[in-house]
C-alpha positions as CSV (number, residue, x, y, z in Angstrom):
1,M,0.0,0.0,0.0
2,E,1.4,3.4,-1.1
3,T,1.6,6.1,1.6
4,N,2.7,9.8,1.6
5,I,1.5,10.3,-2.0
6,K,1.4,14.1,-2.5
7,K,-2.0,15.4,-3.3
8,Y,-2.9,18.7,-5.1
9,R,-6.2,20.6,-5.2
10,L,-7.5,20.2,-8.8
11,A,-7.8,23.9,-9.6
12,K,-4.3,24.6,-8.3
13,K,-2.9,21.8,-10.5
14,I,-4.6,23.2,-13.6
15,A,-3.3,26.7,-12.8
16,E,0.2,25.5,-12.1
17,S,0.3,23.9,-15.6
18,G,0.1,27.4,-16.9
19,L,-3.1,26.7,-18.8
20,T,-5.1,29.4,-17.0
21,S,-5.4,31.2,-13.7
22,R,-6.7,29.5,-10.6
23,R,-10.0,31.4,-10.6
24,Q,-10.5,30.5,-14.3
25,A,-9.6,26.9,-13.5
26,E,-12.4,26.8,-10.8
27,D,-14.9,28.2,-13.3
28,L,-13.9,25.5,-15.9
29,I,-14.4,22.8,-13.2
30,L,-17.8,24.2,-12.1
31,S,-19.0,24.3,-15.7
32,G,-18.1,20.7,-16.4
33,H,-15.1,21.2,-18.7
34,V,-12.7,19.1,-16.6
35,K,-12.4,15.4,-16.3
36,V,-10.2,13.3,-14.0
37,D,-9.5,9.8,-15.2
38,G,-12.3,10.2,-17.7
39,K,-15.0,11.4,-15.2
40,I,-16.3,14.9,-15.0
41,V,-15.5,16.7,-11.8
42,N,-17.7,19.6,-10.9
43,T,-16.3,20.8,-7.6
44,P,-13.0,22.7,-7.1
45,V,-12.7,20.9,-3.7
46,F,-11.2,17.8,-5.4
47,F,-7.7,16.4,-4.9
48,V,-5.5,14.7,-7.4
49,T,-2.0,13.1,-7.5
50,E,0.6,12.9,-10.3
51,K,-1.0,9.6,-11.4
52,N,-4.4,11.0,-12.2
53,L,-5.2,11.8,-15.9
54,I,-6.6,15.3,-16.1
55,T,-8.2,16.7,-19.2
56,V,-9.7,20.1,-20.0
57,D,-12.2,20.1,-22.9
58,E,-11.0,16.6,-23.7
59,K,-7.4,17.8,-24.1
60,L,-4.7,16.4,-21.7
61,L,-3.4,18.9,-19.2
62,P,0.0,20.1,-20.4
63,K,2.9,18.8,-18.4
64,Q,5.5,21.0,-17.0
65,S,8.6,21.3,-19.1
66,D,11.7,19.5,-17.9
67,E,13.9,22.5,-18.8
68,I,13.2,25.4,-16.4
69,I,13.0,28.7,-18.3
70,I,12.8,32.1,-16.5
71,W,12.1,35.3,-18.4
72,K,12.5,38.9,-17.2
73,F,9.9,41.4,-18.3
74,Y,9.6,45.1,-17.7
75,K,5.9,45.6,-16.9
76,P,4.8,49.0,-18.1
77,R,2.6,51.2,-15.9
78,G,-1.1,50.7,-16.8
79,V,-0.7,47.0,-17.8
80,I,-2.7,44.4,-15.7
81,T,-0.9,41.4,-14.2
82,S,-3.4,38.9,-15.3
83,R,-4.3,36.6,-18.2
84,S,-7.4,38.6,-19.1
85,D,-9.2,41.7,-18.0
86,N,-12.9,42.4,-18.0
87,N,-12.4,46.0,-18.9
88,N,-10.2,45.1,-22.0
89,R,-7.1,46.7,-20.5
90,P,-3.8,45.4,-21.8
91,T,-2.4,42.5,-19.8
92,V,1.2,41.2,-19.3
93,F,0.4,38.1,-21.4
94,D,-0.3,40.4,-24.4
95,Y,3.5,40.8,-24.5
96,F,4.2,37.0,-24.5
97,K,2.2,36.0,-27.6
98,E,5.4,35.4,-29.6
99,I,6.6,32.7,-27.1
100,K,5.1,29.5,-28.5
101,N,4.5,26.1,-26.9
102,E,5.3,27.3,-23.4
103,R,2.9,27.4,-20.4
104,I,4.2,30.3,-18.4
105,L,3.2,31.9,-15.0
106,Y,4.2,35.2,-13.6
107,V,5.9,35.4,-10.2
108,G,4.9,38.2,-7.8
109,R,2.1,40.4,-9.0
110,L,2.6,44.1,-9.7
111,D,-0.5,46.4,-9.5
112,C,-1.7,48.4,-12.5
113,N,0.0,51.6,-11.5
114,S,3.3,50.0,-10.6
115,E,6.0,49.0,-13.1
116,G,9.3,47.2,-13.5
117,L,10.6,43.7,-13.1
118,L,8.1,40.9,-13.4
119,L,9.5,37.3,-13.7
120,F,7.8,34.5,-15.7
121,V,8.6,30.8,-15.4
122,N,7.4,27.7,-17.2
123,N,7.2,25.6,-14.1
124,G,4.4,25.9,-11.5
125,D,6.3,24.4,-8.6
126,I,9.2,26.8,-9.1
127,A,6.8,29.8,-9.4
128,R,5.1,28.8,-6.2
129,K,8.4,28.4,-4.3
130,M,9.6,31.8,-5.5
131,E,6.5,33.5,-4.0
132,L,6.5,31.7,-0.6
133,P,7.3,33.9,2.4
134,S,9.4,31.0,3.7
135,T,11.7,31.2,0.7
136,A,12.4,34.8,1.8
137,L,13.6,36.2,-1.6
138,E,14.5,39.9,-1.2
139,I,12.5,42.2,-3.5
140,T,13.7,45.7,-4.1
141,Y,11.8,48.7,-5.4
142,R,12.7,52.2,-6.4
143,V,10.0,54.4,-5.1
144,R,9.3,58.1,-5.6
145,I,7.5,59.5,-2.6
146,F,6.0,62.9,-1.7
147,G,6.4,63.8,2.0
148,N,8.9,63.7,4.8
149,L,9.9,60.1,5.7
150,S,11.7,60.7,9.0
151,E,14.7,58.6,10.3
152,K,12.4,57.5,13.1
153,A,9.9,56.1,10.6
154,I,12.7,54.4,8.6
155,E,13.9,52.7,11.8
156,K,10.3,51.5,12.6
157,L,9.9,50.1,9.2
158,K,13.1,48.1,9.6
159,F,11.4,46.1,12.5
160,G,8.0,45.9,10.9
161,V,4.7,47.7,11.7
162,T,1.1,46.7,12.2
163,I,-1.6,48.7,10.2
164,K,-5.3,48.1,10.8
165,G,-4.5,44.8,12.3
166,I,-2.3,43.6,9.5
167,K,1.4,42.8,10.4
168,Y,3.9,44.0,7.9
169,G,7.4,42.5,8.1
170,S,10.8,44.3,7.8
171,A,11.1,46.9,5.1
172,K,14.6,48.3,4.6
173,V,14.5,51.9,3.3
174,E,17.4,53.7,1.8
175,E,17.3,57.4,0.8
176,E,18.8,57.8,-2.7
177,N,20.1,61.3,-2.1
178,P,19.8,62.0,1.7
179,K,21.9,65.3,1.6
180,N,19.7,66.9,-1.0
181,K,16.2,65.7,-0.2
182,S,13.1,67.6,-1.5
183,K,9.5,66.9,-0.6
184,N,9.4,64.8,-3.8
185,H,12.2,62.3,-3.6
186,W,13.4,58.7,-4.4
187,V,14.0,55.9,-1.9
188,K,14.9,52.2,-2.3
189,V,12.7,49.8,-0.4
190,T,13.6,46.1,0.1
191,L,11.1,43.5,1.3
192,S,11.3,39.8,1.8
193,E,7.5,39.4,1.8
194,G,5.2,41.5,-0.3
195,K,1.6,41.9,0.7
196,N,-1.0,43.6,-1.6
197,R,0.0,47.3,-2.2
198,E,2.3,47.0,0.8
199,I,4.7,49.8,0.0
200,R,1.9,52.3,-0.7
201,K,0.2,51.4,2.6
202,L,3.5,51.7,4.6
203,M,4.3,55.1,3.1
204,Q,0.7,56.4,3.6
205,Y,0.9,55.2,7.3
206,F,3.9,57.6,7.8
207,G,2.3,60.5,6.0
208,C,3.9,60.0,2.5
209,R,2.3,59.4,-0.9
210,V,3.8,57.1,-3.5
211,N,3.7,58.7,-7.0
212,K,5.9,56.2,-8.8
213,L,7.0,52.6,-8.0
214,I,9.4,50.5,-10.0
215,R,10.5,47.0,-9.0
216,I,14.2,46.7,-9.8
217,K,15.2,43.3,-8.2
218,Y,13.5,40.0,-7.4
219,G,15.9,37.6,-5.6
220,P,19.1,37.5,-7.6
221,F,17.5,38.8,-10.8
222,K,17.8,42.5,-11.7
223,L,15.9,44.8,-14.0
224,D,19.2,46.2,-15.3
225,K,18.8,48.0,-18.7
226,L,15.5,46.4,-19.6
227,R,13.0,49.0,-21.0
228,P,9.2,49.0,-20.6
229,G,7.6,46.1,-22.6
230,N,10.9,44.3,-23.1
231,I,11.4,40.6,-22.4
232,E,14.7,38.8,-21.8
233,K,15.3,35.1,-21.2
234,I,17.6,34.6,-18.3
235,K,20.8,32.6,-19.1
236,K,20.8,28.9,-18.2
237,H,23.8,29.0,-15.8
238,E,22.1,31.9,-13.8
239,I,18.9,29.8,-13.5
240,Q,20.8,26.7,-12.4
241,K,22.7,28.7,-9.8
242,F,19.4,30.2,-8.5
243,L,17.6,26.8,-8.4
244,S,20.4,25.3,-6.3
245,T,19.6,27.9,-3.6
246,L,15.8,27.3,-3.6
């Protein structure tokens, strides 16, 4: 008798294949488009193993590629981090139409008004690990703020703060030009766990307003000279070195 067989929630397994988002996967299940071992499953609360045969609209769920590929993408401001948008706004996947035969997932969402480095990977397990707080990948942003962020506030941010009952972890803040600081100035903020709109909420808490936010680093990967809308495949040896640390 086999024991300790790893089980996955069906919608999550579909999403990690890169076929669609988790929410869209749940919709496909509820509307009868998904079969497991030839039988229709109509509840998202269903668990599968690697041995189960999963089909979506009679097509076999794509397997994850053996070769791990990671892309760097400069997400422009105003572009939605999603596979589709109900308001017909441009999405990050509009820029990946030229990449054929790859099921890809983004790592770490950027909101509509933020820009900069967004990573994509063709393996759901790796994408999930890269986002886990326990992996503790440092993420750095270049942020233009309006207001006076005091040294006392910067020190508090280093140890984490609680806002409206939500605990935010350590945020390392570095002034770009501390000797010539105007009301409108740039700082670098480094997090190891990014909650929804975290930097904007932290700055607002200390009386500052974010008017531009650019992600410049995610783990070991940097934005470098990438321009808005550009895509760059990360070199194999860099990926291998990174994977050995995960």
